[in-house]
PASEBA-1860 file (N, C-alpha, C; in nm, 3 decimals):
! residues 253
1> MIDRFNKN> 4.041/-3.140/-4.922/4.065/-3.104/-4.777/4.019/-2.964/-4.720 ~ 4.045/-2.878/-4.842/3.978/-2.745/-4.791/3.870/-2.723/-4.825 ~ 3.776/-2.800/-4.931/3.660/-2.833/-4.916/3.588/-2.838/-4.773 ~ 3.670/-2.939/-4.728/3.573/-3.033/-4.663/3.623/-2.991/-4.505 ~ 3.724/-2.880/-4.500/3.733/-2.776/-4.361/3.616/-2.704/-4.387 ~ 3.605/-2.590/-4.463/3.509/-2.460/-4.517/3.366/-2.517/-4.458 ~ 3.366/-2.610/-4.501/3.232/-2.714/-4.473/3.194/-2.712/-4.311 ~ 3.267/-2.774/-4.268/3.311/-2.799/-4.118/3.278/-2.645/-4.037
9> NFFLIITL> 3.352/-2.624/-4.060/3.365/-2.476/-4.013/3.251/-2.382/-4.082 ~ 3.138/-2.402/-4.161/3.042/-2.364/-4.190/2.934/-2.384/-4.090 ~ 2.948/-2.542/-4.110/2.824/-2.566/-4.022/2.818/-2.504/-3.876 ~ 2.955/-2.538/-3.829/2.988/-2.507/-3.659/2.960/-2.347/-3.636 ~ 2.993/-2.282/-3.729/2.927/-2.093/-3.743/2.759/-2.116/-3.758 ~ 2.688/-2.220/-3.808/2.561/-2.165/-3.800/2.490/-2.273/-3.643 ~ 2.540/-2.337/-3.621/2.515/-2.426/-3.475/2.522/-2.315/-3.379 ~ 2.633/-2.241/-3.367/2.634/-2.140/-3.261/2.605/-2.024/-3.286
17> FIILLTSC> 2.548/-2.004/-3.417/2.449/-1.867/-3.415/2.310/-1.930/-3.400 ~ 2.262/-2.044/-3.425/2.152/-2.094/-3.356/2.147/-2.077/-3.221 ~ 2.239/-2.147/-3.150/2.221/-2.149/-3.029/2.228/-1.996/-2.932 ~ 2.322/-1.913/-2.972/2.293/-1.722/-2.953/2.131/-1.759/-2.955 ~ 2.133/-1.745/-3.094/2.010/-1.701/-3.138/1.835/-1.720/-3.047 ~ 1.899/-1.870/-3.015/1.770/-1.923/-2.950/1.788/-1.857/-2.761 ~ 1.937/-1.876/-2.712/1.921/-1.810/-2.591/1.868/-1.654/-2.585 ~ 1.901/-1.563/-2.684/1.859/-1.441/-2.653/1.721/-1.406/-2.663
25> DSDTTTIP> 1.644/-1.511/-2.773/1.512/-1.554/-2.760/1.437/-1.554/-2.650 ~ 1.478/-1.632/-2.560/1.460/-1.694/-2.402/1.444/-1.594/-2.331 ~ 1.582/-1.527/-2.312/1.564/-1.399/-2.241/1.519/-1.322/-2.259 ~ 1.440/-1.296/-2.383/1.348/-1.182/-2.397/1.205/-1.225/-2.384 ~ 1.185/-1.344/-2.403/1.032/-1.346/-2.359/1.001/-1.409/-2.205 ~ 1.088/-1.431/-2.143/1.071/-1.465/-2.008/0.989/-1.400/-1.951 ~ 0.865/-1.466/-1.912/0.763/-1.371/-1.843/0.727/-1.394/-1.692 ~ 0.805/-1.340/-1.567/0.798/-1.339/-1.449/0.676/-1.412/-1.379
33> EIKLLDLI> 0.697/-1.540/-1.289/0.622/-1.540/-1.256/0.493/-1.444/-1.178 ~ 0.368/-1.432/-1.194/0.296/-1.347/-1.095/0.255/-1.482/-1.000 ~ 0.339/-1.372/-0.826/0.255/-1.420/-0.754/0.122/-1.393/-0.666 ~ 0.071/-1.496/-0.608/-0.072/-1.396/-0.523/-0.026/-1.475/-0.390 ~ -0.112/-1.347/-0.319/-0.101/-1.372/-0.166/-0.223/-1.505/-0.139 ~ -0.179/-1.553/-0.026/-0.250/-1.663/0.033/-0.353/-1.572/0.162 ~ -0.476/-1.568/0.029/-0.625/-1.594/0.145/-0.686/-1.660/0.244 ~ -0.642/-1.647/0.398/-0.698/-1.682/0.446/-0.850/-1.711/0.561
41> AEIDLSSV> -0.867/-1.588/0.558/-1.040/-1.491/0.612/-1.048/-1.398/0.505 ~ -1.204/-1.382/0.549/-1.268/-1.235/0.559/-1.348/-1.245/0.644 ~ -1.388/-1.095/0.716/-1.487/-1.095/0.758/-1.562/-0.940/0.701 ~ -1.674/-0.975/0.719/-1.768/-0.902/0.694/-1.797/-0.748/0.788 ~ -1.734/-0.657/0.773/-1.794/-0.508/0.864/-1.896/-0.465/0.776 ~ -2.001/-0.527/0.715/-2.072/-0.374/0.662/-2.218/-0.333/0.773 ~ -2.202/-0.437/0.890/-2.314/-0.394/0.971/-2.236/-0.290/1.074 ~ -2.115/-0.262/1.072/-2.049/-0.179/1.152/-2.004/-0.017/1.049
49> LSEPSGIV> -2.000/-0.041/0.953/-1.962/0.089/0.870/-1.993/0.080/0.720 ~ -2.016/0.159/0.614/-1.952/0.146/0.479/-1.858/0.201/0.461 ~ -1.795/0.154/0.317/-1.703/0.216/0.262/-1.570/0.241/0.330 ~ -1.495/0.118/0.403/-1.388/0.121/0.449/-1.294/0.201/0.383 ~ -1.216/0.301/0.413/-1.104/0.333/0.292/-0.943/0.356/0.383 ~ -0.947/0.315/0.541/-0.815/0.319/0.558/-0.812/0.225/0.702 ~ -0.709/0.192/0.755/-0.728/0.097/0.854/-0.578/0.041/0.924 ~ -0.547/0.098/1.035/-0.434/0.067/1.118/-0.445/-0.023/1.236
57> YNSVNNSF> -0.375/-0.099/1.268/-0.345/-0.186/1.344/-0.298/-0.121/1.508 ~ -0.403/-0.128/1.636/-0.347/-0.117/1.754/-0.279/-0.195/1.832 ~ -0.147/-0.195/1.893/-0.106/-0.311/1.906/-0.130/-0.275/2.095 ~ -0.152/-0.214/2.123/-0.157/-0.150/2.272/-0.312/-0.197/2.308 ~ -0.412/-0.176/2.220/-0.548/-0.205/2.264/-0.624/-0.368/2.166 ~ -0.523/-0.419/2.066/-0.543/-0.538/1.982/-0.665/-0.515/1.930 ~ -0.670/-0.380/1.858/-0.798/-0.362/1.803/-0.731/-0.312/1.660 ~ -0.828/-0.255/1.570/-0.828/-0.225/1.436/-0.891/-0.028/1.459
65> YIVSDTLP> -0.832/0.039/1.405/-0.929/0.164/1.396/-0.913/0.180/1.226 ~ -1.068/0.189/1.188/-1.087/0.227/1.060/-1.166/0.335/1.011 ~ -1.145/0.401/0.945/-1.207/0.534/0.896/-1.275/0.488/0.736 ~ -1.367/0.574/0.704/-1.460/0.593/0.601/-1.445/0.692/0.554 ~ -1.472/0.678/0.398/-1.465/0.851/0.375/-1.626/0.857/0.361 ~ -1.715/0.849/0.394/-1.858/0.857/0.379/-1.888/0.949/0.510 ~ -1.837/0.911/0.672/-1.838/0.968/0.797/-1.711/1.045/0.861 ~ -1.754/1.122/0.913/-1.612/1.159/0.992/-1.590/1.099/1.131
73> QIFEIDIY> -1.574/0.961/1.149/-1.561/0.887/1.234/-1.488/0.817/1.199 ~ -1.397/0.783/1.348/-1.289/0.658/1.354/-1.336/0.533/1.402 ~ -1.343/0.411/1.361/-1.416/0.329/1.411/-1.322/0.215/1.475 ~ -1.352/0.163/1.607/-1.278/0.052/1.652/-1.327/-0.067/1.640 ~ -1.253/-0.189/1.595/-1.327/-0.317/1.602/-1.237/-0.401/1.652 ~ -1.268/-0.512/1.688/-1.207/-0.620/1.758/-1.119/-0.706/1.637 ~ -1.026/-0.807/1.654/-0.962/-0.848/1.580/-1.071/-0.950/1.492 ~ -1.186/-0.987/1.548/-1.324/-1.057/1.457/-1.410/-0.953/1.401
81> GNLLGSIQ> -1.367/-0.849/1.379/-1.500/-0.750/1.325/-1.579/-0.659/1.416 ~ -1.596/-0.682/1.533/-1.706/-0.684/1.637/-1.650/-0.464/1.650 ~ -1.815/-0.387/1.652/-1.712/-0.258/1.697/-1.717/-0.274/1.859 ~ -1.604/-0.212/1.869/-1.592/-0.131/2.046/-1.590/-0.024/2.040 ~ -1.599/0.062/1.954/-1.654/0.234/1.974/-1.620/0.287/1.841 ~ -1.631/0.411/1.831/-1.638/0.519/1.755/-1.600/0.657/1.805 ~ -1.495/0.710/1.736/-1.511/0.856/1.774/-1.472/0.953/1.687 ~ -1.570/1.058/1.726/-1.598/1.188/1.605/-1.534/1.285/1.599
89> VNANDLEG> -1.467/1.299/1.478/-1.353/1.390/1.458/-1.438/1.462/1.344 ~ -1.345/1.589/1.378/-1.401/1.756/1.303/-1.266/1.689/1.154 ~ -1.279/1.627/1.063/-1.228/1.576/0.940/-1.351/1.529/0.860 ~ -1.288/1.590/0.710/-1.350/1.514/0.607/-1.303/1.466/0.493 ~ -1.430/1.359/0.414/-1.342/1.276/0.337/-1.219/1.187/0.364 ~ -1.246/1.096/0.497/-1.126/1.082/0.545/-1.073/0.901/0.452 ~ -0.929/0.903/0.407/-0.858/0.798/0.300/-0.766/0.718/0.391 ~ -0.744/0.784/0.458/-0.621/0.701/0.541/-0.578/0.724/0.698
97> ITLSINQD> -0.546/0.618/0.768/-0.515/0.656/0.884/-0.377/0.557/0.956 ~ -0.302/0.645/1.062/-0.194/0.567/1.115/-0.208/0.617/1.242 ~ -0.134/0.533/1.312/-0.093/0.599/1.469/0.048/0.615/1.487 ~ 0.060/0.700/1.589/0.217/0.767/1.602/0.311/0.611/1.680 ~ 0.431/0.588/1.717/0.490/0.476/1.748/0.417/0.478/1.865 ~ 0.424/0.584/1.980/0.342/0.528/2.114/0.250/0.516/2.109 ~ 0.147/0.491/2.002/0.026/0.488/1.972/-0.097/0.570/2.037 ~ -0.048/0.676/2.080/-0.110/0.806/2.149/-0.177/0.905/2.059
105> TIYVVEES> -0.180/0.837/1.935/-0.217/0.982/1.859/-0.216/0.929/1.743 ~ -0.349/0.970/1.683/-0.391/0.946/1.567/-0.365/1.028/1.445 ~ -0.334/0.993/1.330/-0.280/1.027/1.202/-0.396/1.035/1.081 ~ -0.433/1.131/1.005/-0.543/1.112/0.931/-0.508/1.161/0.792 ~ -0.523/1.145/0.665/-0.514/1.208/0.546/-0.681/1.257/0.505 ~ -0.698/1.377/0.471/-0.876/1.428/0.399/-0.825/1.463/0.278 ~ -0.867/1.357/0.166/-0.834/1.363/0.017/-0.840/1.508/-0.005 ~ -1.032/1.584/-0.009/-1.048/1.658/-0.071/-0.983/1.784/-0.065
113> DNLVTSFL> -0.917/1.789/0.093/-0.837/1.959/0.113/-0.678/1.894/0.161 ~ -0.654/1.772/0.065/-0.492/1.761/0.075/-0.474/1.772/0.231 ~ -0.489/1.748/0.335/-0.481/1.768/0.454/-0.426/1.648/0.563 ~ -0.302/1.678/0.613/-0.269/1.554/0.703/-0.319/1.628/0.875 ~ -0.410/1.554/0.881/-0.448/1.584/1.032/-0.420/1.483/1.164 ~ -0.368/1.535/1.270/-0.364/1.476/1.381/-0.475/1.485/1.505 ~ -0.479/1.390/1.571/-0.591/1.326/1.692/-0.525/1.294/1.805 ~ -0.615/1.364/1.944/-0.547/1.253/2.065/-0.661/1.124/1.997
121> LDGTKINS> -0.660/1.032/2.144/-0.731/0.902/2.120/-0.903/0.962/2.111 ~ -0.900/1.064/2.184/-1.075/1.060/2.242/-1.114/1.161/2.089 ~ -1.018/1.189/2.031/-1.096/1.255/1.898/-1.048/1.436/1.921 ~ -0.991/1.486/2.046/-0.948/1.581/2.033/-0.812/1.621/1.902 ~ -0.891/1.733/1.819/-0.806/1.780/1.700/-0.641/1.831/1.737 ~ -0.548/1.799/1.696/-0.399/1.841/1.773/-0.376/1.955/1.630 ~ -0.367/1.895/1.544/-0.293/2.024/1.433/-0.363/1.984/1.269 ~ -0.332/2.034/1.216/-0.363/1.977/1.052/-0.246/2.087/0.974
129> FSIDVSEN> -0.190/2.011/0.861/-0.095/2.098/0.775/-0.156/2.062/0.631 ~ -0.138/2.121/0.544/-0.138/2.062/0.423/-0.055/2.008/0.320 ~ -0.022/1.953/0.214/0.051/1.890/0.126/0.055/1.946/-0.008 ~ 0.128/1.989/-0.099/0.054/2.003/-0.240/0.114/1.906/-0.348 ~ 0.011/1.831/-0.344/0.071/1.761/-0.396/-0.007/1.727/-0.571 ~ -0.151/1.793/-0.554/-0.235/1.723/-0.637/-0.340/1.851/-0.674 ~ -0.366/1.881/-0.804/-0.481/1.990/-0.842/-0.601/1.935/-0.841 ~ -0.619/1.823/-0.844/-0.740/1.731/-0.844/-0.754/1.690/-0.739
137> SINGLEGI> -0.821/1.687/-0.651/-0.917/1.674/-0.518/-0.970/1.570/-0.518 ~ -1.016/1.465/-0.661/-1.084/1.324/-0.625/-0.928/1.220/-0.629 ~ -0.843/1.294/-0.689/-0.741/1.217/-0.695/-0.590/1.259/-0.622 ~ -0.605/1.308/-0.456/-0.511/1.360/-0.351/-0.505/1.247/-0.282 ~ -0.447/1.288/-0.144/-0.373/1.208/-0.039/-0.468/1.092/-0.032 ~ -0.378/0.976/0.000/-0.492/0.859/0.000/-0.454/0.744/0.138 ~ -0.351/0.773/0.154/-0.275/0.683/0.249/-0.187/0.766/0.317 ~ -0.125/0.691/0.453/-0.012/0.751/0.575/0.009/0.635/0.649
145> AIDLNNYI> 0.149/0.637/0.664/0.223/0.572/0.730/0.332/0.655/0.849 ~ 0.387/0.580/0.952/0.482/0.652/1.026/0.585/0.506/1.084 ~ 0.711/0.590/1.040/0.812/0.473/1.065/0.854/0.467/1.233 ~ 0.959/0.450/1.230/1.032/0.399/1.389/1.097/0.549/1.423 ~ 1.116/0.602/1.332/1.226/0.741/1.302/1.116/0.864/1.329 ~ 0.982/0.815/1.318/0.872/0.959/1.371/0.871/1.013/1.203 ~ 0.895/0.967/1.098/0.905/1.017/0.997/0.749/0.969/0.899 ~ 0.687/1.026/0.840/0.570/1.019/0.791/0.557/0.990/0.659
153> YVLNEKLP> 0.489/0.877/0.587/0.496/0.867/0.454/0.351/0.888/0.397 ~ 0.336/0.980/0.317/0.208/0.980/0.234/0.206/0.955/0.106 ~ 0.077/0.904/0.084/0.067/0.853/-0.078/-0.021/0.958/-0.126 ~ -0.033/0.993/-0.248/-0.097/1.076/-0.326/-0.132/0.972/-0.484 ~ -0.301/0.992/-0.437/-0.335/0.863/-0.496/-0.292/0.819/-0.688 ~ -0.281/0.931/-0.735/-0.264/0.973/-0.916/-0.260/1.049/-0.908 ~ -0.207/1.089/-1.048/-0.196/1.198/-1.147/-0.131/1.326/-1.022 ~ 0.008/1.312/-0.988/0.098/1.191/-0.985/0.092/1.100/-0.888
161> RYLVKIQN> 0.150/0.976/-0.894/0.103/0.912/-0.758/0.273/0.860/-0.682 ~ 0.226/1.001/-0.579/0.367/1.065/-0.509/0.384/0.940/-0.345 ~ 0.486/0.921/-0.326/0.505/0.873/-0.174/0.585/1.025/-0.145 ~ 0.546/1.055/-0.051/0.579/1.183/0.022/0.648/1.139/0.207 ~ 0.783/1.206/0.198/0.826/1.187/0.301/0.799/1.307/0.364 ~ 0.805/1.298/0.521/0.730/1.441/0.591/0.838/1.441/0.758 ~ 0.883/1.523/0.784/0.967/1.565/0.914/0.911/1.682/0.978 ~ 0.827/1.646/1.098/0.767/1.793/1.113/0.738/1.889/1.070
169> EVEISRTE> 0.608/1.823/1.009/0.517/1.897/0.891/0.596/1.944/0.796 ~ 0.727/1.943/0.766/0.802/1.957/0.632/0.823/1.824/0.531 ~ 0.839/1.840/0.401/0.864/1.753/0.335/0.985/1.738/0.296 ~ 1.032/1.628/0.305/1.165/1.610/0.317/1.200/1.531/0.164 ~ 1.127/1.429/0.108/1.128/1.410/-0.017/0.997/1.386/-0.097 ~ 1.006/1.319/-0.221/0.904/1.299/-0.270/0.925/1.213/-0.412 ~ 0.867/1.065/-0.419/0.921/0.986/-0.517/0.800/0.958/-0.580 ~ 0.812/0.943/-0.709/0.671/0.869/-0.806/0.688/0.756/-0.838
177> ITGADDLS> 0.579/0.704/-0.793/0.545/0.488/-0.783/0.529/0.465/-0.901 ~ 0.610/0.391/-0.976/0.529/0.344/-1.108/0.517/0.201/-1.140 ~ 0.476/0.136/-0.986/0.477/-0.005/-0.971/0.338/-0.023/-0.962 ~ 0.208/0.067/-1.004/0.091/0.039/-0.975/0.019/0.200/-1.029 ~ -0.106/0.112/-1.078/-0.218/0.234/-1.154/-0.268/0.360/-1.071 ~ -0.277/0.293/-0.869/-0.275/0.401/-0.834/-0.232/0.371/-0.692 ~ -0.240/0.445/-0.628/-0.200/0.418/-0.458/-0.304/0.448/-0.347 ~ -0.339/0.354/-0.303/-0.445/0.373/-0.203/-0.397/0.351/-0.066
185> DACYDSVL> -0.364/0.322/0.020/-0.306/0.295/0.130/-0.166/0.249/0.164 ~ -0.077/0.289/0.258/0.002/0.211/0.318/0.061/0.181/0.424 ~ 0.147/0.131/0.485/0.156/0.053/0.627/0.308/0.036/0.638 ~ 0.353/0.067/0.744/0.492/0.051/0.768/0.499/-0.125/0.857 ~ 0.616/-0.129/0.800/0.685/-0.267/0.840/0.825/-0.215/0.918 ~ 0.803/-0.240/1.034/0.877/-0.241/1.119/1.048/-0.357/1.144 ~ 0.965/-0.449/1.112/1.071/-0.582/1.077/1.145/-0.579/0.990 ~ 1.130/-0.564/0.836/1.167/-0.523/0.763/1.211/-0.356/0.668
193> DCLWIISD> 1.201/-0.277/0.766/1.204/-0.117/0.769/1.150/-0.096/0.641 ~ 1.025/-0.153/0.596/1.028/-0.113/0.435/0.836/-0.036/0.452 ~ 0.791/-0.036/0.344/0.645/-0.012/0.290/0.553/-0.113/0.220 ~ 0.464/-0.125/0.273/0.380/-0.221/0.164/0.256/-0.087/0.114 ~ 0.212/-0.115/0.005/0.146/-0.037/-0.055/0.036/-0.136/-0.123 ~ -0.115/-0.068/-0.103/-0.221/-0.146/-0.184/-0.249/-0.046/-0.295 ~ -0.298/-0.148/-0.408/-0.347/-0.020/-0.525/-0.466/-0.096/-0.524 ~ -0.553/-0.010/-0.539/-0.729/-0.019/-0.573/-0.730/-0.095/-0.751
201> ESGKIIKV> -0.700/-0.019/-0.829/-0.738/-0.020/-0.954/-0.673/-0.133/-0.999 ~ -0.499/-0.134/-0.978/-0.449/-0.279/-1.020/-0.455/-0.401/-0.912 ~ -0.518/-0.423/-0.827/-0.609/-0.519/-0.732/-0.441/-0.611/-0.705 ~ -0.311/-0.526/-0.645/-0.227/-0.585/-0.587/-0.140/-0.494/-0.494 ~ -0.054/-0.557/-0.431/-0.003/-0.527/-0.318/0.159/-0.511/-0.361 ~ 0.239/-0.371/-0.356/0.379/-0.387/-0.346/0.453/-0.378/-0.250 ~ 0.561/-0.409/-0.225/0.625/-0.361/-0.125/0.760/-0.286/-0.150 ~ 0.760/-0.176/-0.106/0.845/-0.076/-0.144/0.943/-0.039/-0.020
209> TKTGSLIS> 1.081/0.026/-0.069/1.164/0.082/0.033/1.107/0.209/0.091 ~ 1.147/0.257/0.160/1.103/0.403/0.233/1.138/0.475/0.106 ~ 1.228/0.472/-0.024/1.285/0.551/-0.080/1.184/0.537/-0.202 ~ 1.053/0.482/-0.201/0.989/0.431/-0.341/1.043/0.326/-0.396 ~ 1.146/0.207/-0.402/1.186/0.166/-0.478/1.116/0.038/-0.473 ~ 1.100/-0.051/-0.589/0.982/-0.145/-0.591/1.083/-0.287/-0.495 ~ 1.057/-0.334/-0.446/1.098/-0.492/-0.382/1.017/-0.584/-0.439 ~ 0.901/-0.629/-0.433/0.869/-0.736/-0.472/0.700/-0.659/-0.525
217> EWQIPFSK> 0.624/-0.759/-0.537/0.444/-0.764/-0.546/0.391/-0.854/-0.560 ~ 0.267/-0.848/-0.511/0.169/-0.961/-0.546/0.021/-0.918/-0.567 ~ -0.034/-0.995/-0.642/-0.168/-1.014/-0.666/-0.284/-1.014/-0.575 ~ -0.359/-0.958/-0.556/-0.470/-1.035/-0.474/-0.626/-1.042/-0.547 ~ -0.737/-1.158/-0.480/-0.820/-1.152/-0.619/-0.975/-1.040/-0.573 ~ -0.910/-0.950/-0.573/-1.033/-0.840/-0.646/-0.932/-0.690/-0.610 ~ -1.036/-0.612/-0.666/-0.998/-0.504/-0.713/-1.083/-0.417/-0.579 ~ -1.052/-0.257/-0.570/-1.093/-0.159/-0.478/-1.042/-0.201/-0.341
225> GEGITLVN> -0.950/-0.288/-0.316/-0.859/-0.299/-0.213/-0.842/-0.130/-0.156 ~ -0.867/-0.060/-0.055/-0.865/0.062/-0.011/-0.751/0.063/0.100 ~ -0.735/0.020/0.229/-0.647/0.004/0.345/-0.607/-0.133/0.387 ~ -0.477/-0.124/0.431/-0.389/-0.202/0.477/-0.294/-0.206/0.550 ~ -0.274/-0.323/0.672/-0.219/-0.294/0.784/-0.172/-0.447/0.799 ~ -0.054/-0.462/0.932/0.000/-0.510/0.916/-0.001/-0.595/1.070 ~ -0.012/-0.745/1.104/-0.037/-0.749/1.223/0.080/-0.907/1.227 ~ 0.169/-0.898/1.265/0.282/-0.981/1.307/0.297/-1.062/1.170
233> DKIYVVRD> 0.247/-1.198/1.097/0.259/-1.240/1.020/0.144/-1.247/0.872 ~ 0.065/-1.164/0.942/-0.052/-1.145/0.907/-0.051/-0.992/0.814 ~ -0.129/-0.995/0.684/-0.183/-0.902/0.631/-0.328/-0.845/0.612 ~ -0.382/-0.742/0.662/-0.515/-0.718/0.667/-0.535/-0.593/0.550 ~ -0.655/-0.627/0.510/-0.684/-0.505/0.365/-0.857/-0.506/0.389 ~ -0.918/-0.372/0.402/-0.994/-0.318/0.388/-1.041/-0.298/0.287 ~ -1.159/-0.342/0.172/-1.226/-0.326/0.054/-1.360/-0.255/0.079 ~ -1.366/-0.110/0.034/-1.471/-0.010/0.047/-1.651/-0.098/-0.031
241> LDAKMYIF> -1.596/-0.125/-0.126/-1.715/-0.240/-0.235/-1.810/-0.316/-0.127 ~ -1.744/-0.367/-0.037/-1.801/-0.508/0.006/-1.806/-0.466/0.161 ~ -1.763/-0.364/0.220/-1.676/-0.310/0.314/-1.670/-0.496/0.400 ~ -1.566/-0.536/0.342/-1.535/-0.677/0.432/-1.381/-0.632/0.452 ~ -1.310/-0.716/0.585/-1.181/-0.719/0.585/-1.095/-0.863/0.548 ~ -1.015/-0.845/0.481/-0.932/-0.980/0.421/-0.823/-1.004/0.478 ~ -0.800/-1.108/0.512/-0.695/-1.143/0.574/-0.586/-1.224/0.527 ~ -0.463/-1.203/0.475/-0.407/-1.278/0.375/-0.232/-1.290/0.474
249> NKPNN> -0.217/-1.412/0.455/-0.061/-1.445/0.515/0.040/-1.346/0.422 ~ 0.150/-1.295/0.491/0.231/-1.200/0.489/0.368/-1.302/0.409 ~ 0.357/-1.266/0.312/0.496/-1.343/0.264/0.615/-1.350/0.293 ~ 0.682/-1.430/0.296/0.860/-1.421/0.347/0.933/-1.360/0.274 ~ 0.923/-1.335/0.111/1.007/-1.314/-0.005/0.977/-1.183/-0.005
END
């Protein structure tokens, strides 16, 4: 009776150990599902400009402002990609663009000089201020966004990958973003009160809180995505390699 009892206990212990080991292995080898954004259209902008590097939606005109790092101009296009006009500005190496909440002031980032510069809609320069984020001008400022409280959020491309929060030209905070190889552009989501960031090198878009914490991420079917903006339930991305604008459905999660 004792031997039989010991054997039963032995087999019970072994069975429980195998179940526990299998459960642990299952937890450690689970690979999160890679989410892909739903691409619905693409528009060729090559006849309008080359190497688009930033984009923002103008809700007043129902149009887009786009910058290129090759020209000191801001291009305005309609939602179909047709050129509406251009604004000559006194700025260089334009990498990101956004609009004030009331849509009457344009803000851009100048990568090589680490500058944030503001203009009136006719191109009249208002002001510039610098942000000390990178000693390497090749990997300097890349993206810019403004929230409903008029805080400015600026991205440093990499080395380091910083999200810098600014109020009245004064830095409030900076956070390193670790969810992507580089940071190419950002836009503010007024519905969810968060930021969407596109990464050129990672070929993906990440959604983060305004303090930089990762909420979610999606792969896109190309690298070299340089600009991002939102229009209702759509995400618009410009790619400098082929000068195209890509339109994705905005995910709900």
